[in-house]
N, C-alpha and C positions, 0 to 999 in steps of 0.2 A: 504494499499500500504505500502511495506517495502522500505525505502529509501536506495539506492545503495550507500554504502560508500567505495567500492573498485574500482570503475570505475570513474576516474576523469573526463572522457569526458561525463558522464551522469549527467546532471544538475537538475534532478528530486528532488523535495522537497519543503519545506516551507521556505520562506524568509520574514523577517521583512525589509521593504523597505521604503524609503522616498517618498514624493508625486511624485516627478518627475519620478521615476522608476515605481510607481504605474500607473501613467497616461500613460506612454509609453506602459506598458504591456496591460493596458485596451484598448488603441488605436489599438494594434496589435491583439486583441482578438475579437472573434465573441461571443457576450454574448447571451446565450439561456434563462437564468432565473436569477432573482434577488430576494433576500429575505431580508426584513427589519427585523433587529434584535433589534430595539429600540435604543434610545440615539444617533440617527444619523448614526449608523453602519449598513452597508448592506453587504451581501455576494452575489457576482456575479459569476455565473457558465457559462462556455462556452468552446471554443476551441481556441488554439493558435497554428499555424503551424500544424494543424491537430491533436494536442494532447489536452487532458483535461487541464483546468486551472480553479482555483478558486481564486477570488480576494476579500479581505476584505477592504471595503471602510470605513475609520475611520476618518471623516472630523474634529472631535473634538480632535483628538489625534495627536501625532507627528509621529507615525509610521503606516504604512499600511501593509497588509499581502498579499502575493502572494504564492499559491501553484501550482507548475507546474509539469506535468508528460511529460517527453520527449520520452517515449516509447523506451528508450534504444538508441536513436539517438542524436547525438550532433547537436544542432540547431544553433550554433554560425556561 
């Protein structure tokens, strides 16, 4: 996927987030699959607002990862 950097209303892309933002996104998502990566890290895949979402659960670190695809729609 190419991240759109010209359309400010498109929030697609990768974000390094704190636990609260990770937990909120996880709660808003329907997880379809999870992959254990070792060291407590897991990747969760599913949908959020009908669009694909990947979440990196990193319980031993300070940052978590969220990759969202908004399909060109502003979901705010």
